[in-house]
C-alpha positions, 0 to 999 in steps of 0.5 A: 500500500502506498503512503500518503506522500507517495500518492501526492505529487507536487502540482501547479495551481492554475487559474480556472478561467476556462473551467466551469464551476458546477457547485460550491458548498462549505461545511463545518464539522468535527473530525478525527485526523487520520493522517497528514502529508508533508507540506510542499511549495507550488507555483501560484500567480495569486501570491506575491512570492509566486509560490504557496505551501500546500499539504494534504490531510485526511479527516474522518467524521466522528461516529461509532465505527471506523467506516465513517466518511473520510475526506482527503482535503487540501490545505493551502498557505499558513494552514499547510504549515500546521501539523496535526497528529493521527487521532487529533480531534479537530473542528474543520471548515471544508469547501467542496467544489466541483468543476469541469476541465477539458470535458472531465469533472473534478471535485476538490475539498479545500480545508479553509480552517482547522482548529484542534480541540483540547483533550 
């Protein structure tokens, strides 16, 4: 089985001027951290420095079993530098969006805010 870091390849953030956005929804819930990848820099035309930090985190909804919904989310900027441990309970705001690019539909889940709850 591949580790999370082996599955993630650095990408370039591109403007979406030619893409059609189908939906955009935000949701705030309590999650448990499953795992988090290492932060890396990607190119961004929106940043003054031309680069932005990016990191992937896997969050699982709280519930009675290990089969609850899991979400693979992207964290950008300063949030990507925050480190969470496996099992941490967090409150996260996720932005779900779908868009079309070159006749294919993609879904993105962006974590816009994550706060660790104290034990």
